[in-house]
C-alpha positions in Angstrom: -5.0 -3.5 -24.3 -4.0 -0.4 -22.3 -6.1 0.6 -19.4 -6.4 4.4 -18.9 -6.5 5.3 -15.3 -8.4 8.6 -15.3 -8.1 10.5 -12.1 -10.7 13.2 -11.9 -9.2 15.8 -9.6 -10.6 19.1 -10.9 -13.0 19.3 -8.0 -10.1 19.1 -5.6 -8.9 22.5 -6.7 -11.9 24.6 -5.7 -11.0 27.4 -3.3 -12.5 25.8 -0.2 -10.5 22.5 -0.6 -7.3 24.3 -1.5 -7.5 26.7 1.5 -7.9 23.7 3.8 -4.6 22.1 2.7 -1.4 22.7 4.6 0.9 25.0 2.6 4.4 26.5 2.5 4.7 30.2 1.8 8.0 30.7 0.1 7.7 34.5 0.5 8.0 34.1 4.3 11.1 33.9 6.4 10.5 30.8 8.5 12.5 30.3 11.7 15.2 27.6 11.8 14.5 24.5 13.9 17.4 22.5 15.1 16.9 18.7 15.2 19.6 16.3 16.5 19.5 13.5 13.9 20.0 10.7 16.5 16.8 11.8 18.2 14.7 10.9 15.2 16.7 8.1 13.6 19.2 5.3 14.0 22.5 6.4 12.5 25.6 4.5 11.3 28.6 5.2 9.3 30.0 3.2 6.4 33.0 3.2 4.2 32.7 1.0 1.2 35.8 -1.2 1.5 38.3 -0.4 -1.2 41.2 -2.8 -0.2 40.3 -4.8 -3.4 41.1 -2.6 -6.4 38.1 -4.1 -8.2 35.8 -2.2 -5.8 37.4 1.2 -6.1 34.9 3.6 -7.8 34.2 7.1 -8.9 30.6 8.0 -8.0 28.2 7.6 -5.1 25.4 5.3 -3.9 22.9 4.6 -6.7 20.5 2.4 -4.6 20.2 1.0 -1.1 18.1 -1.9 0.2 17.8 -3.4 3.7 21.0 -5.4 3.2 22.8 -4.1 0.1 24.4 -0.9 -1.2 24.6 -0.6 -5.0 27.2 1.7 -6.7 27.9 2.6 -10.3 31.5 3.2 -11.1 31.6 6.2 -13.5 35.2 5.3 -14.5 34.7 1.7 -15.7 31.0 1.3 -16.1 30.9 -1.5 -13.5 28.0 -2.0 -11.1 29.3 -2.8 -7.6 27.4 -4.5 -4.6 28.4 -4.0 -1.0 27.0 -5.1 2.3 25.5 -2.4 4.6 28.7 -2.8 6.6 30.7 -1.8 3.5 32.1 -5.2 2.5 32.3 -6.1 -1.2 29.7 -8.7 -2.4 29.7 -8.9 -6.1 30.3 -6.8 -9.3 29.7 -7.0 -13.0 30.2 -4.9 -16.1 27.8 -5.0 -19.1 28.7 -1.5 -20.3 28.4 -1.1 -24.1 26.1 -0.8 -27.1 25.1 -4.4 -27.4 21.6 -5.8 -27.1 22.2 -6.9 -23.5 24.3 -4.0 -22.4 23.7 -0.5 -20.8 25.2 2.9 -21.3 27.0 5.3 -18.9 25.4 7.0 -15.8 22.2 4.9 -15.7 19.4 4.8 -13.2 19.8 1.7 -11.1 17.4 0.0 -8.7 17.5 -3.4 -7.1 14.8 -5.9 -6.2 16.8 -7.8 -3.6 14.2 -10.5 -2.9 14.3 -11.6 -6.6 18.0 -10.6 -7.2 17.0 -8.4 -10.1 19.0 -5.3 -11.0 17.0 -2.8 -13.2 19.2 -0.6 -15.3 17.9 2.2 -17.5 19.5 4.9 -19.6 17.8 8.0 -20.9 17.3 8.3 -24.7 16.6 4.6 -25.1 13.2 2.8 -24.9 14.1 -0.1 -22.7 15.1 -1.3 -19.2 17.8 -4.0 -18.9 17.4 -6.5 -16.0 20.3 -8.5 -14.6 21.2 -10.6 -11.6 23.7 -9.2 -9.2 26.3 -11.4 -10.8 25.6 -9.9 -14.2 23.4 -12.6 -15.8 21.0 -10.9 -18.3 17.5 -11.9 -17.4 15.2 -9.8 -19.7 14.6 -6.5 -21.3 11.5 -4.4 -20.8 10.5 -2.3 -23.8 9.0 1.1 -22.8 6.1 2.8 -24.6 8.0 5.8 -26.1 10.8 5.8 -28.7 13.1 7.8 -26.5 12.8 8.5 -22.8 13.6 11.3 -20.4 13.1 9.3 -17.2 13.2 11.1 -13.9 12.0 8.4 -11.4 11.2 4.7 -11.2 10.0 2.9 -8.2 8.6 -0.6 -7.4 4.9 0.0 -7.0 4.0 -3.6 -6.1 5.1 -7.2 -6.7 4.2 -7.0 -10.4 4.6 -3.4 -11.5 6.8 -0.3 -11.7 5.7 3.3 -11.4 7.6 5.5 -13.8 7.8 9.3 -14.4 8.9 9.9 -18.0 8.8 13.3 -19.7 10.2 13.0 -23.2 7.1 14.6 -24.9 7.4 17.8 -22.9 11.2 17.9 -23.2 11.0 17.6 -27.0 8.3 20.3 -27.1 10.5 22.7 -25.1 13.5 22.0 -27.3 11.5 22.8 -30.5 10.2 26.1 -29.0 13.7 27.1 -27.8 15.1 26.6 -31.3 12.3 28.7 -32.7 13.1 31.4 -30.1 16.7 31.5 -31.3 15.5 31.9 -34.9 13.2 34.7 -33.9 10.0 32.7 -34.7 6.8 32.7 -32.7 6.3 30.0 -30.2 3.4 27.5 -30.6 4.0 25.4 -27.5 1.3 22.7 -27.3 -0.3 22.8 -23.9 -2.1 19.6 -22.9 -4.6 20.1 -20.1 -3.6 16.7 -18.7 -0.3 15.0 -19.3 0.5 11.3 -18.9 4.1 11.3 -17.7 3.2 8.9 -14.9 2.4 5.4 -15.7 2.5 1.8 -14.4 4.2 -1.0 -16.4 4.5 -4.7 -15.9 7.8 -5.9 -14.3 7.4 -9.1 -16.4 7.1 -7.8 -20.0 7.1 -3.9 -19.8 3.4 -3.7 -20.9 1.7 -0.4 -19.9 -0.9 -1.2 -17.3 -2.3 2.2 -16.5 -1.6 5.9 -17.1 -2.0 8.3 -14.3 -3.5 11.6 -15.4 -2.2 14.3 -13.2 -3.0 17.9 -13.8 -0.1 20.3 -14.1 0.3 24.0 -14.9 1.1 23.5 -18.6 1.8 27.2 -19.2 4.8 27.1 -17.0 8.1 26.3 -18.6 10.8 25.5 -16.0 13.5 24.7 -18.5 16.5 27.0 -17.9 19.1 28.5 -20.1 22.7 29.7 -19.7 24.2 32.1 -22.2 21.4 31.5 -24.7 21.7 27.7 -24.5 18.8 25.6 -23.1 20.1 23.2 -20.5 16.9 21.4 -19.7 14.5 20.8 -16.8 15.7 21.4 -13.3 16.2 18.3 -11.1 13.2 17.3 -9.0 11.9 14.2 -7.3 8.7 13.4 -9.0 8.0 10.2 -7.0 8.9 9.8 -3.3 8.0 6.8 -1.1 6.0 7.1 2.1 4.3 4.7 4.5 0.9 5.0 2.7 2.2 4.8 -0.8 3.9 7.5 -2.8 4.1 11.3 -2.9 3.7 12.6 -6.5 4.7 16.1 -7.7 4.9 17.9 -11.0 7.3 20.8 -10.4 4.9 23.1 -12.2 1.8 22.1 -10.1 2.6 23.8 -6.7 0.9 20.7 -5.1 2.1 17.4 -3.7 -0.3 14.4 -4.0 -0.5 11.2 -2.1 -0.9 8.2 -4.4 -1.9 5.2 -2.2 -1.5 1.5 -3.0 -5.2 1.3 -3.7 -4.6 3.9 -6.5 -6.5 6.7 -4.8 -5.1 10.2 -5.2 -5.2 13.0 -2.6 -3.5 16.4 -2.3 -1.5 16.7 0.9 0.3 20.1 0.8 0.9 22.9 -1.6 3.0 26.0 -2.2 2.2 29.7 -2.1 2.6 32.0 -4.1 1.9 30.1 -7.3 4.7 29.7 -9.8 2.9 31.9 -12.2 3.2 34.8 -9.7 6.9 34.4 -9.1 9.9 35.8 -10.8 12.3 34.1 -10.6 10.3 30.9 -10.4 10.3 28.9 -7.2 9.1 25.3 -7.3 8.3 22.7 -4.7 10.3 19.5 -4.9 8.2 16.8 -3.3 8.0 15.6 0.3 9.6 12.9 2.6 8.0 11.8 5.9 9.9 10.7 8.9 8.2 10.3 12.3 6.3 13.4 13.1 7.9 15.5 10.4 7.5 16.1 6.7 10.7 17.2 5.0 10.5 19.3 1.8 12.8 21.2 -0.5 12.2 24.2 -2.8 14.4 25.5 -5.6 14.6 28.9 -7.1 15.3 28.9 -10.8 17.6 31.8 -11.7 18.0 32.3 -15.4 21.2 33.3 -17.2 23.5 32.5 -14.4 26.1 29.8 -14.0 24.4 28.5 -10.8 20.7 28.3 -11.6 19.6 26.8 -8.4 19.0 28.3 -4.9 17.7 25.6 -2.5 15.8 25.9 0.8 15.0 22.9 3.0 11.9 23.0 5.1 10.3 20.7 7.7 6.7 20.6 8.8 5.6 19.3 12.2 2.5 17.2 11.4 1.1 17.5 14.9 1.2 21.3 15.2 1.2 22.2 11.5 4.2 24.6 12.1 6.8 25.0 9.3 10.5 25.7 9.9 13.8 25.8 8.0 15.8 22.7 8.6 19.0 22.5 10.7 19.9 18.9 11.1 22.7 18.2 13.5 24.9 15.1 13.5 26.3 14.8 17.1 29.6 13.2 16.1 30.4 16.1 13.7 31.0 19.3 15.8 31.1 22.9 14.6 28.9 24.7 12.1 28.3 21.7 9.9 24.6 20.9 9.3 22.7 18.5 7.0 19.4 18.4 5.2 16.8 15.8 4.7 15.0 15.8 1.3 13.0 13.4 -0.8 14.8 10.8 -3.0 14.1 7.5 -4.6 17.4 5.8 -4.0 16.3 3.7 -1.0 14.1 0.6 -1.1 12.7 1.4 2.4 10.9 4.8 2.8 12.4 5.1 6.3 15.9 5.1 4.9 18.1 8.0 3.9 21.8 8.6 3.5 24.3 11.5 3.3 27.7 11.5 1.5 30.6 12.9 3.6 33.6 14.1 1.6 36.6 12.3 2.9 39.0 15.2 2.4 36.7 17.4 4.4 36.3 14.7 7.1 40.1 14.5 7.5 40.3 18.2 8.0 37.6 18.0 10.6 39.4 15.1 12.3 42.7 17.1 12.4 40.7 20.0 13.9 39.3 17.7 16.6 35.7 18.2 15.4 34.8 14.5 15.1 33.7 12.2 17.9 32.5 8.6 18.5 32.4 6.0 15.8 32.8 8.6 13.0 36.1 9.7 14.5 37.2 6.1 14.8 36.4 5.3 11.2 38.0 8.4 9.7 41.2 7.8 11.7 41.7 4.6 9.6 41.2 6.2 6.2 43.4 7.9 3.6 41.7 10.7 1.7 43.9 10.1 -1.4 43.2 6.4 -1.7 39.9 5.5 0.0 36.2 5.8 -1.0 33.9 8.4 0.6 32.1 7.9 3.9 28.3 7.6 4.1 25.9 8.4 6.9 23.2 5.7 6.8 19.9 6.9 8.4 16.9 4.7 9.4 14.1 7.0 10.8 12.3 5.8 13.9 
């Protein structure tokens, strides 16, 4: 029996409550705030060791735990495991179309305590679970025939929290086809949608649906030269110390979903999406120390580059909002970095950046690198070695 978790939040959106929330005004030109990354986080550099050809890969980090880095090799379909120091641990390849196999470019996340690797591909209705040595443990069947999964996180010891949006995607594709044929649109607008739900980690049974209001009239799918490409990327679920930040890109509001399953709005965006052309949507939140880090994207239709990103930070003590300018002391010059929400780390305090090795070698030759980053890059060959990552643990 499915349990419907009905969250009544209509009263939250009265004018008085909304006005009391912190907000980002995307029509304003906020000042830039420079933050030295080592002032707010412990920083290390890692190169995933490629001396063994079995651990060469094309791709980037798919998931990171306290002790392990997981990478999917886009060339071979192998899943690789490294230590946080970059040393190979194990690998396996179950790529294929069989009953215990996975497809290309999957979502991967790793329960290190139970040695369970969760692998999911879109357009299928199941999650495959393996050990880090490739032993198939079980398959979780999801509630929909096909899936458009954006985010999955471990909610607690027994359940997963999933954001899946196949119903809305199919609806948009149907309406886009009608538009091309010159037919009238009859887009079905649900007042409440159930893209967010909890399932059992044991058998995949749906435990609860989370009913979260969204602006159903807003269609954020974009098109290029008359072809619908799909929904823009956004982080629907982001971990934080109290639970999870939840965000529909169309809602203009970020909610805190606590482990006790209470739901509270924490910040919103002005002006509303409905008032903007082109559309600007808010892409969730990440907390680190005294700061909240957020990203917005501008959806520009009919252009080859449909995204224009801005990265913000909010000082939780003063309420002030700035544009980010994150400085890595060992990388001199005009190079700056951005902190943004993601679900690729097991610990909400963790984050990582990818550093292009070819760019790093140029910076090294121009004497722009210092410290341990300089020492590491000096040992690497940009034509043969894997990329370098900046591993961040916020204080």
